[in-house]
N, CA, C and O atoms as CSV, one atom per row, in Angstrom:
chain,resi,resn,atom,element,x,y,z
A,1,UNK,N,N,81.994,117.120,82.106
A,1,UNK,CA,C,83.127,117.194,83.023
A,1,UNK,C,C,83.064,116.045,84.026
A,1,UNK,O,O,82.001,115.691,84.534
A,2,UNK,N,N,84.212,115.489,84.285
A,2,UNK,CA,C,84.334,114.444,85.294
A,2,UNK,C,C,85.150,114.996,86.455
A,2,UNK,O,O,86.158,115.671,86.247
A,3,UNK,N,N,84.719,114.711,87.662
A,3,UNK,CA,C,85.484,115.109,88.850
A,3,UNK,C,C,86.338,113.912,89.248
A,3,UNK,O,O,85.835,112.809,89.462
A,4,UNK,N,N,87.636,114.155,89.341
A,4,UNK,CA,C,88.598,113.088,89.603
A,4,UNK,C,C,89.457,113.475,90.800
A,4,UNK,O,O,90.012,114.573,90.847
A,5,UNK,N,N,89.564,112.556,91.779
A,5,UNK,CA,C,90.479,112.741,92.899
A,5,UNK,C,C,91.837,112.223,92.453
A,5,UNK,O,O,91.955,111.073,92.031
A,6,UNK,N,N,92.858,113.059,92.544
A,6,UNK,CA,C,94.196,112.636,92.143
A,6,UNK,C,C,95.031,112.310,93.374
A,6,UNK,O,O,94.823,112.860,94.456
A,7,UNK,N,N,95.994,111.389,93.175
A,7,UNK,CA,C,96.909,111.006,94.245
A,7,UNK,C,C,98.161,110.414,93.621
A,7,UNK,O,O,98.163,109.980,92.469
A,8,UNK,N,N,99.224,110.409,94.410
A,8,UNK,CA,C,100.508,109.878,93.950
A,8,UNK,C,C,100.752,108.507,94.561
A,8,UNK,O,O,100.488,108.273,95.741
A,9,UNK,N,N,101.262,107.610,93.729
A,9,UNK,CA,C,101.592,106.263,94.151
A,9,UNK,C,C,102.644,105.717,93.197
A,9,UNK,O,O,102.495,105.822,91.979
A,10,UNK,N,N,103.690,105.144,93.734
A,10,UNK,CA,C,104.763,104.539,92.932
A,10,UNK,C,C,105.358,105.531,91.939
A,10,UNK,O,O,105.752,105.150,90.837
A,11,UNK,N,N,105.422,106.799,92.330
A,11,UNK,CA,C,106.028,107.812,91.485
A,11,UNK,C,C,105.162,108.287,90.335
A,11,UNK,O,O,105.635,109.035,89.480
A,12,UNK,N,N,103.906,107.871,90.291
A,12,UNK,CA,C,103.001,108.277,89.213
A,12,UNK,C,C,101.788,108.985,89.787
A,12,UNK,O,O,101.474,108.856,90.970
A,13,UNK,N,N,101.108,109.742,88.921
A,13,UNK,CA,C,99.891,110.443,89.302
A,13,UNK,C,C,98.697,109.617,88.829
A,13,UNK,O,O,98.555,109.318,87.644
A,14,UNK,N,N,97.853,109.259,89.779
A,14,UNK,CA,C,96.663,108.469,89.478
A,14,UNK,C,C,95.428,109.287,89.776
A,14,UNK,O,O,95.478,110.267,90.520
A,15,UNK,N,N,94.321,108.878,89.191
A,15,UNK,CA,C,93.053,109.528,89.443
A,15,UNK,C,C,91.947,108.512,89.594
A,15,UNK,O,O,92.010,107.409,89.053
A,16,UNK,N,N,90.928,108.907,90.342
A,16,UNK,CA,C,89.800,108.038,90.637
A,16,UNK,C,C,88.546,108.891,90.635
A,16,UNK,O,O,88.544,109.997,91.176
A,17,UNK,N,N,87.495,108.394,90.040
A,17,UNK,CA,C,86.213,109.092,90.016
A,17,UNK,C,C,85.841,109.483,91.450
A,17,UNK,O,O,85.749,108.619,92.322
A,18,UNK,N,N,85.630,110.758,91.693
A,18,UNK,CA,C,85.384,111.259,93.049
A,18,UNK,C,C,84.103,110.666,93.649
A,18,UNK,O,O,83.976,110.594,94.871
A,19,UNK,N,N,83.162,110.245,92.815
A,19,UNK,CA,C,81.915,109.687,93.344
A,19,UNK,C,C,82.128,108.330,94.008
A,19,UNK,O,O,81.242,107.850,94.716
A,20,UNK,N,N,83.282,107.703,93.796
A,20,UNK,CA,C,83.592,106.418,94.416
A,20,UNK,C,C,84.235,106.569,95.790
A,20,UNK,O,O,84.334,105.603,96.547
A,21,UNK,N,N,84.670,107.786,96.106
A,21,UNK,CA,C,85.448,108.022,97.323
A,21,UNK,C,C,84.533,108.404,98.478
A,21,UNK,O,O,83.707,109.310,98.375
A,22,UNK,N,N,84.708,107.685,99.576
A,22,UNK,CA,C,83.959,108.018,100.796
A,22,UNK,C,C,84.702,109.087,101.582
A,22,UNK,O,O,84.114,110.092,101.980
A,23,UNK,N,N,86.004,108.869,101.806
A,23,UNK,CA,C,86.801,109.852,102.536
A,23,UNK,C,C,88.285,109.553,102.394
A,23,UNK,O,O,88.687,108.491,101.920
A,24,UNK,N,N,89.080,110.516,102.818
A,24,UNK,CA,C,90.535,110.367,102.878
A,24,UNK,C,C,90.912,110.482,104.345
A,24,UNK,O,O,90.505,111.418,105.034
A,25,UNK,N,N,91.688,109.528,104.810
A,25,UNK,CA,C,92.117,109.537,106.212
A,25,UNK,C,C,93.618,109.696,106.306
A,25,UNK,O,O,94.372,109.147,105.502
A,26,UNK,N,N,94.040,110.460,107.306
A,26,UNK,CA,C,95.468,110.608,107.590
A,26,UNK,C,C,95.763,109.903,108.907
A,26,UNK,O,O,94.857,109.634,109.696
A,27,UNK,N,N,97.018,109.610,109.132
A,27,UNK,CA,C,97.455,108.979,110.380
A,27,UNK,C,C,96.683,107.691,110.671
A,27,UNK,O,O,96.171,107.488,111.772
A,28,UNK,N,N,96.615,106.844,109.676
A,28,UNK,CA,C,95.898,105.580,109.794
A,28,UNK,C,C,96.766,104.560,110.515
A,28,UNK,O,O,97.908,104.310,110.129
A,29,UNK,N,N,96.217,103.986,111.550
A,29,UNK,CA,C,96.881,102.888,112.245
A,29,UNK,C,C,96.082,101.632,111.949
A,29,UNK,O,O,94.889,101.561,112.246
A,30,UNK,N,N,96.736,100.648,111.368
A,30,UNK,CA,C,96.035,99.434,110.966
A,30,UNK,C,C,96.686,98.214,111.613
A,30,UNK,O,O,97.819,98.268,112.091
A,31,UNK,N,N,95.946,97.131,111.611
A,31,UNK,CA,C,96.419,95.871,112.175
A,31,UNK,C,C,96.758,94.923,111.033
A,31,UNK,O,O,95.873,94.568,110.255
A,32,UNK,N,N,98.024,94.501,110.912
A,32,UNK,CA,C,98.392,93.548,109.861
A,32,UNK,C,C,97.670,92.211,110.072
A,32,UNK,O,O,97.355,91.836,111.202
A,33,UNK,N,N,97.419,91.512,108.988
A,33,UNK,CA,C,96.738,90.221,109.037
A,33,UNK,C,C,97.719,89.136,108.589
A,33,UNK,O,O,98.018,89.035,107.399
A,34,UNK,N,N,98.222,88.329,109.515
A,34,UNK,CA,C,99.157,87.258,109.145
A,34,UNK,C,C,98.515,86.288,108.164
A,34,UNK,O,O,97.364,85.886,108.334
A,35,UNK,N,N,99.267,85.919,107.140
A,35,UNK,CA,C,98.781,84.952,106.161
A,35,UNK,C,C,97.849,85.509,105.112
A,35,UNK,O,O,97.362,84.759,104.267
A,36,UNK,N,N,97.584,86.814,105.139
A,36,UNK,CA,C,96.707,87.421,104.133
A,36,UNK,C,C,97.431,87.492,102.797
A,36,UNK,O,O,98.654,87.366,102.736
A,37,UNK,N,N,96.672,87.694,101.735
A,37,UNK,CA,C,97.264,87.864,100.410
A,37,UNK,C,C,98.235,89.035,100.464
A,37,UNK,O,O,98.030,89.967,101.241
A,38,UNK,N,N,99.299,89.005,99.644
A,38,UNK,CA,C,100.340,90.049,99.728
A,38,UNK,C,C,99.822,91.477,99.540
A,38,UNK,O,O,100.411,92.419,100.069
A,39,UNK,N,N,98.735,91.647,98.799
A,39,UNK,CA,C,98.222,92.994,98.544
A,39,UNK,C,C,97.262,93.482,99.636
A,39,UNK,O,O,96.800,94.622,99.583
A,40,UNK,N,N,96.963,92.643,100.611
A,40,UNK,CA,C,96.132,93.092,101.745
A,40,UNK,C,C,97.063,93.501,102.878
A,40,UNK,O,O,97.778,92.671,103.440
A,41,UNK,N,N,97.047,94.775,103.204
A,41,UNK,CA,C,97.946,95.324,104.211
A,41,UNK,C,C,97.463,95.003,105.617
A,41,UNK,O,O,98.250,94.634,106.488
A,42,UNK,N,N,96.165,95.147,105.826
A,42,UNK,CA,C,95.625,94.897,107.152
A,42,UNK,C,C,94.234,95.464,107.302
A,42,UNK,O,O,93.575,95.803,106.319
A,43,UNK,N,N,93.793,95.564,108.542
A,43,UNK,CA,C,92.471,96.077,108.858
A,43,UNK,C,C,92.584,97.377,109.636
A,43,UNK,O,O,93.503,97.565,110.433
A,44,UNK,N,N,91.643,98.259,109.393
A,44,UNK,CA,C,91.637,99.593,109.972
A,44,UNK,C,C,90.259,99.826,110.584
A,44,UNK,O,O,89.239,99.553,109.951
A,45,UNK,N,N,90.231,100.329,111.817
A,45,UNK,CA,C,88.982,100.634,112.495
A,45,UNK,C,C,88.622,102.090,112.211
A,45,UNK,O,O,89.265,103.015,112.706
A,46,UNK,N,N,87.582,102.268,111.405
A,46,UNK,CA,C,87.139,103.613,111.044
A,46,UNK,C,C,85.806,103.884,111.753
A,46,UNK,O,O,84.734,103.539,111.257
A,47,UNK,N,N,85.910,104.511,112.922
A,47,UNK,CA,C,84.716,104.854,113.701
A,47,UNK,C,C,83.801,103.642,113.894
A,47,UNK,O,O,82.586,103.733,113.718
A,48,UNK,N,N,84.404,102.510,114.256
A,48,UNK,CA,C,83.640,101.313,114.548
A,48,UNK,C,C,83.382,100.399,113.367
A,48,UNK,O,O,82.860,99.297,113.532
A,49,UNK,N,N,83.746,100.851,112.175
A,49,UNK,CA,C,83.559,100.007,110.993
A,49,UNK,C,C,84.916,99.489,110.539
A,49,UNK,O,O,85.871,100.258,110.426
A,50,UNK,N,N,85.003,98.190,110.279
A,50,UNK,CA,C,86.265,97.579,109.864
A,50,UNK,C,C,86.455,97.795,108.367
A,50,UNK,O,O,85.577,97.484,107.563
A,51,UNK,N,N,87.628,98.337,108.006
A,51,UNK,CA,C,87.982,98.607,106.621
A,51,UNK,C,C,89.197,97.752,106.262
A,51,UNK,O,O,90.191,97.747,106.989
A,52,UNK,N,N,89.120,97.029,105.142
A,52,UNK,CA,C,90.262,96.273,104.638
A,52,UNK,C,C,91.131,97.212,103.817
A,52,UNK,O,O,90.654,97.844,102.875
A,53,UNK,N,N,92.414,97.303,104.175
A,53,UNK,CA,C,93.346,98.170,103.451
A,53,UNK,C,C,94.172,97.359,102.464
A,53,UNK,O,O,94.700,96.299,102.803
A,54,UNK,N,N,94.279,97.862,101.250
A,54,UNK,CA,C,95.017,97.215,100.179
A,54,UNK,C,C,96.286,97.988,99.856
A,54,UNK,O,O,96.365,99.199,100.063
A,55,UNK,N,N,97.272,97.269,99.348
A,55,UNK,CA,C,98.451,97.892,98.753
A,55,UNK,C,C,98.187,97.908,97.260
A,55,UNK,O,O,98.396,96.911,96.569
A,56,UNK,N,N,97.729,99.039,96.772
A,56,UNK,CA,C,97.340,99.181,95.375
A,56,UNK,C,C,98.513,98.912,94.432
A,56,UNK,O,O,98.325,98.371,93.342
A,57,UNK,N,N,99.715,99.287,94.850
A,57,UNK,CA,C,100.890,99.056,94.016
A,57,UNK,C,C,101.132,97.581,93.764
A,57,UNK,O,O,101.398,97.177,92.632
A,58,UNK,N,N,101.041,96.777,94.809
A,58,UNK,CA,C,101.222,95.328,94.640
A,58,UNK,C,C,100.082,94.757,93.801
A,58,UNK,O,O,100.317,93.935,92.916
A,59,UNK,N,N,98.878,95.176,94.066
A,59,UNK,CA,C,97.715,94.687,93.333
A,59,UNK,C,C,97.833,94.979,91.840
A,59,UNK,O,O,97.386,94.188,91.009
A,60,UNK,N,N,98.440,96.123,91.505
A,60,UNK,CA,C,98.573,96.509,90.106
A,60,UNK,C,C,99.866,96.020,89.463
A,60,UNK,O,O,100.095,96.269,88.279
A,61,UNK,N,N,100.709,95.335,90.216
A,61,UNK,CA,C,101.899,94.756,89.622
A,61,UNK,C,C,103.178,95.548,89.791
A,61,UNK,O,O,104.179,95.230,89.148
A,62,UNK,N,N,103.181,96.577,90.640
A,62,UNK,CA,C,104.396,97.357,90.876
A,62,UNK,C,C,105.354,96.665,91.840
A,62,UNK,O,O,106.517,97.055,91.942
A,63,UNK,N,N,104.884,95.659,92.537
A,63,UNK,CA,C,105.724,94.972,93.517
A,63,UNK,C,C,105.802,95.768,94.805
A,63,UNK,O,O,104.955,96.619,95.076
A,64,UNK,N,N,106.830,95.484,95.596
A,64,UNK,CA,C,106.954,96.120,96.909
A,64,UNK,C,C,107.467,97.551,96.853
A,64,UNK,O,O,107.582,98.200,97.892
A,65,UNK,N,N,107.779,98.062,95.653
A,65,UNK,CA,C,108.269,99.443,95.578
A,65,UNK,C,C,107.204,100.432,96.013
A,65,UNK,O,O,107.516,101.582,96.323
A,66,UNK,N,N,105.944,99.998,96.039
A,66,UNK,CA,C,104.873,100.906,96.443
A,66,UNK,C,C,104.765,101.016,97.956
A,66,UNK,O,O,104.211,101.988,98.470
A,67,UNK,N,N,105.283,100.040,98.660
A,67,UNK,CA,C,105.110,99.998,100.119
A,67,UNK,C,C,106.041,101.005,100.760
A,67,UNK,O,O,107.264,100.884,100.693
A,68,UNK,N,N,105.446,101.983,101.371
A,68,UNK,CA,C,106.207,103.000,102.076
A,68,UNK,C,C,105.571,103.196,103.438
A,68,UNK,O,O,104.562,102.565,103.753
A,69,UNK,N,N,106.141,104.046,104.227
A,69,UNK,CA,C,105.578,104.322,105.539
A,69,UNK,C,C,104.497,105.392,105.437
A,69,UNK,O,O,104.475,106.358,106.199
A,70,UNK,N,N,103.616,105.194,104.488
A,70,UNK,CA,C,102.526,106.130,104.291
A,70,UNK,C,C,101.449,105.879,105.333
A,70,UNK,O,O,101.177,104.733,105.691
A,71,UNK,N,N,100.848,106.934,105.812
A,71,UNK,CA,C,99.776,106.758,106.778
A,71,UNK,C,C,98.484,107.396,106.295
A,71,UNK,O,O,97.535,107.531,107.068
A,72,UNK,N,N,98.433,107.791,105.028
A,72,UNK,CA,C,97.205,108.329,104.457
A,72,UNK,C,C,96.558,107.267,103.582
A,72,UNK,O,O,97.244,106.482,102.927
A,73,UNK,N,N,95.238,107.254,103.579
A,73,UNK,CA,C,94.562,106.279,102.735
A,73,UNK,C,C,93.264,106.866,102.193
A,73,UNK,O,O,92.696,107.809,102.744
A,74,UNK,N,N,92.826,106.275,101.101
A,74,UNK,CA,C,91.551,106.617,100.492
A,74,UNK,C,C,90.593,105.483,100.810
A,74,UNK,O,O,90.880,104.319,100.530
A,75,UNK,N,N,89.452,105.829,101.398
A,75,UNK,CA,C,88.413,104.858,101.697
A,75,UNK,C,C,87.341,105.010,100.616
A,75,UNK,O,O,86.846,106.108,100.359
A,76,UNK,N,N,86.998,103.885,99.991
A,76,UNK,CA,C,86.000,103.909,98.935
A,76,UNK,C,C,84.618,103.638,99.498
A,76,UNK,O,O,84.475,102.995,100.538
A,77,UNK,N,N,83.601,104.134,98.807
A,77,UNK,CA,C,82.233,103.800,99.162
A,77,UNK,C,C,82.044,102.312,98.895
A,77,UNK,O,O,82.738,101.742,98.053
A,78,UNK,N,N,81.127,101.687,99.592
A,78,UNK,CA,C,80.862,100.264,99.390
A,78,UNK,C,C,80.398,100.046,97.952
A,78,UNK,O,O,79.593,100.811,97.421
A,79,UNK,N,N,80.919,98.995,97.337
A,79,UNK,CA,C,80.525,98.665,95.974
A,79,UNK,C,C,79.166,98.002,95.971
A,79,UNK,O,O,78.681,97.541,97.004
A,80,UNK,N,N,78.554,97.957,94.794
A,80,UNK,CA,C,77.243,97.345,94.639
A,80,UNK,C,C,77.217,95.947,95.269
A,80,UNK,O,O,78.156,95.165,95.117
A,81,UNK,N,N,76.143,95.658,95.964
A,81,UNK,CA,C,75.908,94.340,96.561
A,81,UNK,C,C,77.032,93.892,97.491
A,81,UNK,O,O,77.234,92.691,97.674
A,82,UNK,N,N,77.755,94.820,98.072
A,82,UNK,CA,C,78.856,94.463,98.970
A,82,UNK,C,C,78.909,95.500,100.085
A,82,UNK,O,O,79.095,96.689,99.825
A,83,UNK,N,N,78.747,95.055,101.310
A,83,UNK,CA,C,78.737,95.990,102.427
A,83,UNK,C,C,80.131,96.202,103.013
A,83,UNK,O,O,80.314,97.066,103.871
A,84,UNK,N,N,81.124,95.419,102.558
A,84,UNK,CA,C,82.485,95.559,103.075
A,84,UNK,C,C,83.102,96.878,102.628
A,84,UNK,O,O,82.949,97.294,101.480
A,85,UNK,N,N,83.797,97.521,103.547
A,85,UNK,CA,C,84.498,98.765,103.234
A,85,UNK,C,C,85.936,98.432,102.884
A,85,UNK,O,O,86.566,97.598,103.533
A,86,UNK,N,N,86.449,99.085,101.857
A,86,UNK,CA,C,87.838,98.882,101.452
A,86,UNK,C,C,88.507,100.230,101.251
A,86,UNK,O,O,87.855,101.244,101.003
A,87,UNK,N,N,89.820,100.211,101.366
A,87,UNK,CA,C,90.608,101.407,101.149
A,87,UNK,C,C,92.002,101.010,100.729
A,87,UNK,O,O,92.344,99.828,100.714
A,88,UNK,N,N,92.800,101.993,100.389
A,88,UNK,CA,C,94.183,101.725,99.996
A,88,UNK,C,C,95.070,102.883,100.403
A,88,UNK,O,O,94.645,104.039,100.418
A,89,UNK,N,N,96.309,102.555,100.733
A,89,UNK,CA,C,97.280,103.574,101.135
A,89,UNK,C,C,97.759,104.349,99.915
A,89,UNK,O,O,97.834,103.812,98.809
A,90,UNK,N,N,98.078,105.604,100.131
A,90,UNK,CA,C,98.619,106.452,99.075
A,90,UNK,C,C,99.873,107.145,99.599
A,90,UNK,O,O,100.063,107.287,100.807
A,91,UNK,N,N,100.722,107.573,98.670
A,91,UNK,CA,C,101.917,108.324,99.060
A,91,UNK,C,C,101.557,109.758,99.406
A,91,UNK,O,O,101.998,110.300,100.419
A,92,UNK,N,N,100.743,110.365,98.539
A,92,UNK,CA,C,100.411,111.774,98.732
A,92,UNK,C,C,99.103,112.080,98.011
A,92,UNK,O,O,98.901,111.669,96.868
A,93,UNK,N,N,98.222,112.803,98.690
A,93,UNK,CA,C,96.961,113.231,98.085
A,93,UNK,C,C,97.230,114.348,97.094
A,93,UNK,O,O,98.098,115.194,97.310
A,94,UNK,N,N,96.490,114.340,96.027
A,94,UNK,CA,C,96.565,115.413,95.041
A,94,UNK,C,C,95.400,116.367,95.244
A,94,UNK,O,O,95.141,116.824,96.358
A,95,UNK,N,N,94.709,116.658,94.167
A,95,UNK,CA,C,93.575,117.571,94.189
A,95,UNK,C,C,92.358,116.895,93.596
A,95,UNK,O,O,92.442,115.785,93.070
A,96,UNK,N,N,91.234,117.568,93.685
A,96,UNK,CA,C,90.065,117.164,92.923
A,96,UNK,C,C,90.105,118.008,91.651
A,96,UNK,O,O,90.095,119.238,91.697
A,97,UNK,N,N,90.150,117.314,90.522
A,97,UNK,CA,C,90.288,118.005,89.234
A,97,UNK,C,C,89.033,117.811,88.395
A,97,UNK,O,O,88.460,116.722,88.348
A,98,UNK,N,N,88.616,118.885,87.736
A,98,UNK,CA,C,87.548,118.799,86.745
A,98,UNK,C,C,88.216,118.516,85.410
A,98,UNK,O,O,89.004,119.322,84.916
A,99,UNK,N,N,87.897,117.365,84.830
A,99,UNK,CA,C,88.554,116.976,83.589
A,99,UNK,C,C,87.491,116.773,82.522
A,99,UNK,O,O,86.536,116.019,82.709
A,100,UNK,N,N,87.672,117.452,81.411
A,100,UNK,CA,C,86.769,117.295,80.279
A,100,UNK,C,C,86.879,115.862,79.782
A,100,UNK,O,O,87.978,115.388,79.492
A,101,UNK,N,N,85.759,115.174,79.682
A,101,UNK,CA,C,85.767,113.766,79.304
A,101,UNK,C,C,86.345,113.541,77.910
A,101,UNK,O,O,86.761,112.428,77.586
A,102,UNK,N,N,86.376,114.576,77.091
A,102,UNK,CA,C,86.977,114.452,75.763
A,102,UNK,C,C,88.491,114.283,75.845
A,102,UNK,O,O,89.115,113.829,74.886
A,103,UNK,N,N,89.088,114.646,76.983
A,103,UNK,CA,C,90.537,114.506,77.153
A,103,UNK,C,C,90.955,113.097,77.556
A,103,UNK,O,O,92.137,112.760,77.491
A,104,UNK,N,N,89.989,112.267,77.973
A,104,UNK,CA,C,90.289,110.896,78.354
A,104,UNK,C,C,90.683,110.110,77.106
A,104,UNK,O,O,89.968,110.115,76.103
A,105,UNK,N,N,91.814,109.446,77.181
A,105,UNK,CA,C,92.255,108.583,76.088
A,105,UNK,C,C,92.318,107.157,76.614
A,105,UNK,O,O,92.588,106.944,77.796
A,106,UNK,N,N,92.070,106.179,75.749
A,106,UNK,CA,C,92.215,104.797,76.211
A,106,UNK,C,C,93.677,104.502,76.516
A,106,UNK,O,O,94.570,105.132,75.949
A,107,UNK,N,N,93.926,103.549,77.408
A,107,UNK,CA,C,95.328,103.210,77.681
A,107,UNK,C,C,95.967,102.646,76.419
A,107,UNK,O,O,95.300,101.944,75.659
A,108,UNK,N,N,97.237,102.935,76.179
A,108,UNK,CA,C,97.901,102.404,74.988
A,108,UNK,C,C,97.850,100.876,74.976
A,108,UNK,O,O,97.980,100.236,76.019
A,109,UNK,N,N,97.662,100.306,73.807
A,109,UNK,CA,C,97.543,98.852,73.696
A,109,UNK,C,C,98.848,98.138,74.022
A,109,UNK,O,O,98.836,96.954,74.357
A,110,UNK,N,N,99.959,98.833,73.928
A,110,UNK,CA,C,101.252,98.190,74.196
A,110,UNK,C,C,101.682,98.279,75.652
A,110,UNK,O,O,102.809,97.913,75.986
A,111,UNK,N,N,100.793,98.765,76.533
A,111,UNK,CA,C,101.142,98.849,77.949
A,111,UNK,C,C,101.363,97.450,78.496
A,111,UNK,O,O,102.367,97.187,79.157
A,112,UNK,N,N,100.416,96.546,78.217
A,112,UNK,CA,C,100.549,95.148,78.640
A,112,UNK,C,C,100.675,95.017,80.138
A,112,UNK,O,O,100.603,96.008,80.865
A,113,UNK,N,N,100.860,93.810,80.595
A,113,UNK,CA,C,101.059,93.556,82.015
A,113,UNK,C,C,99.771,93.635,82.800
A,113,UNK,O,O,98.733,94.050,82.284
A,114,UNK,N,N,99.851,93.234,84.045
A,114,UNK,CA,C,98.665,93.173,84.893
A,114,UNK,C,C,98.077,94.551,85.164
A,114,UNK,O,O,96.862,94.690,85.305
A,115,UNK,N,N,98.934,95.579,85.238
A,115,UNK,CA,C,98.410,96.892,85.594
A,115,UNK,C,C,97.543,97.505,84.509
A,115,UNK,O,O,96.699,98.347,84.815
A,116,UNK,N,N,97.720,97.113,83.244
A,116,UNK,CA,C,96.947,97.722,82.167
A,116,UNK,C,C,95.458,97.417,82.285
A,116,UNK,O,O,94.638,98.228,81.855
A,117,UNK,N,N,95.089,96.281,82.851
A,117,UNK,CA,C,93.676,95.956,82.984
A,117,UNK,C,C,92.988,96.832,84.024
A,117,UNK,O,O,91.759,96.900,84.047
A,118,UNK,N,N,93.743,97.497,84.876
A,118,UNK,CA,C,93.179,98.328,85.919
A,118,UNK,C,C,93.081,99.797,85.516
A,118,UNK,O,O,92.610,100.624,86.296
A,119,UNK,N,N,93.516,100.118,84.324
A,119,UNK,CA,C,93.521,101.501,83.849
A,119,UNK,C,C,92.343,101.710,82.912
A,119,UNK,O,O,92.193,100.995,81.921
A,120,UNK,N,N,91.509,102.690,83.227
A,120,UNK,CA,C,90.383,102.963,82.337
A,120,UNK,C,C,90.710,104.061,81.328
A,120,UNK,O,O,90.034,104.186,80.308
A,121,UNK,N,N,91.734,104.850,81.604
A,121,UNK,CA,C,92.103,105.894,80.664
A,121,UNK,C,C,93.316,106.666,81.118
A,121,UNK,O,O,93.822,106.489,82.226
A,122,UNK,N,N,93.770,107.530,80.226
A,122,UNK,CA,C,94.931,108.375,80.489
A,122,UNK,C,C,94.574,109.793,80.046
A,122,UNK,O,O,93.936,109.994,79.013
A,123,UNK,N,N,94.996,110.762,80.841
A,123,UNK,CA,C,94.763,112.168,80.505
A,123,UNK,C,C,96.118,112.869,80.467
A,123,UNK,O,O,96.900,112.778,81.414
A,124,UNK,N,N,96.390,113.568,79.366
A,124,UNK,CA,C,97.633,114.327,79.247
A,124,UNK,C,C,97.441,115.676,79.927
A,124,UNK,O,O,96.657,116.509,79.472
A,125,UNK,N,N,98.162,115.878,81.012
A,125,UNK,CA,C,98.153,117.167,81.693
A,125,UNK,C,C,99.344,117.983,81.202
A,125,UNK,O,O,100.136,117.508,80.388
A,126,UNK,N,N,99.463,119.192,81.690
A,126,UNK,CA,C,100.536,120.081,81.241
A,126,UNK,C,C,101.921,119.465,81.459
A,126,UNK,O,O,102.751,119.473,80.550
A,127,UNK,N,N,102.174,118.926,82.672
A,127,UNK,CA,C,103.517,118.457,82.997
A,127,UNK,C,C,103.643,116.947,83.201
A,127,UNK,O,O,104.754,116.437,83.346
A,128,UNK,N,N,102.514,116.221,83.213
A,128,UNK,CA,C,102.583,114.784,83.460
A,128,UNK,C,C,101.323,114.103,82.969
A,128,UNK,O,O,100.365,114.753,82.552
A,129,UNK,N,N,101.341,112.778,83.027
A,129,UNK,CA,C,100.174,111.992,82.659
A,129,UNK,C,C,99.376,111.641,83.910
A,129,UNK,O,O,99.942,111.340,84.960
A,130,UNK,N,N,98.077,111.685,83.782
A,130,UNK,CA,C,97.174,111.276,84.846
A,130,UNK,C,C,96.582,109.939,84.424
A,130,UNK,O,O,95.919,109.842,83.392
A,131,UNK,N,N,96.827,108.906,85.232
A,131,UNK,CA,C,96.334,107.568,84.939
A,131,UNK,C,C,95.024,107.381,85.697
A,131,UNK,O,O,95.001,107.416,86.928
A,132,UNK,N,N,93.943,107.185,84.961
A,132,UNK,CA,C,92.625,107.029,85.560
A,132,UNK,C,C,92.393,105.544,85.839
A,132,UNK,O,O,92.476,104.705,84.943
A,133,UNK,N,N,92.101,105.246,87.100
A,133,UNK,CA,C,91.929,103.860,87.524
A,133,UNK,C,C,90.493,103.389,87.339
A,133,UNK,O,O,89.546,104.171,87.431
A,134,UNK,N,N,90.356,102.105,87.077
A,134,UNK,CA,C,89.058,101.449,87.000
A,134,UNK,C,C,88.876,100.720,88.335
A,134,UNK,O,O,89.287,99.567,88.464
A,135,UNK,N,N,88.277,101.366,89.309
A,135,UNK,CA,C,88.150,100.820,90.658
A,135,UNK,C,C,87.339,99.537,90.683
A,135,UNK,O,O,87.654,98.623,91.446
A,136,UNK,N,N,86.295,99.451,89.859
A,136,UNK,CA,C,85.504,98.221,89.819
A,136,UNK,C,C,86.379,97.029,89.460
A,136,UNK,O,O,86.253,95.961,90.058
A,137,UNK,N,N,87.249,97.204,88.501
A,137,UNK,CA,C,88.122,96.108,88.046
A,137,UNK,C,C,89.198,95.795,89.079
A,137,UNK,O,O,89.528,94.629,89.298
A,138,UNK,N,N,89.738,96.815,89.704
A,138,UNK,CA,C,90.812,96.608,90.669
A,138,UNK,C,C,90.345,95.782,91.856
A,138,UNK,O,O,91.024,94.846,92.279
A,139,UNK,N,N,89.191,96.131,92.384
A,139,UNK,CA,C,88.767,95.520,93.635
A,139,UNK,C,C,87.725,94.415,93.476
A,139,UNK,O,O,87.258,93.874,94.478
A,140,UNK,N,N,87.350,94.066,92.249
A,140,UNK,CA,C,86.365,92.993,92.095
A,140,UNK,C,C,86.975,91.677,92.551
A,140,UNK,O,O,88.070,91.308,92.127
A,141,UNK,N,N,86.276,90.992,93.396
A,141,UNK,CA,C,86.713,89.695,93.881
A,141,UNK,C,C,87.880,89.735,94.844
A,141,UNK,O,O,88.392,88.680,95.220
A,142,UNK,N,N,88.318,90.914,95.258
A,142,UNK,CA,C,89.460,91.009,96.178
A,142,UNK,C,C,89.040,90.697,97.583
A,142,UNK,O,O,89.866,90.727,98.495
């Protein structure tokens, strides 16, 4: 069984390995960074630690349709050999789901586009698809 944190973004249901998540914050106030890459929203002070906030939708190729007045974000644990904290805004938090790893399917080969490289798998749920993100790939070198 895999524990997956689900969330909504750009009208789709996404999931992320719960072991990568440090915390979920609501009512985030961040400082925009002039001249930053389009997918970097700004900086957020989390109890004295500076967190870089990303627009995951832009990073994955959805364009500006992902940018909303959302104030909730997911903060990830620091990646290997990197002490920088990163997070990304979400539209709405979902649940923590226990998903049998046998239900994970590879992303369809015809998905194409920049966003397909960030998807590690797809899970068919009762009423919708859960897109499992590859966080290492999304944020490497960002």
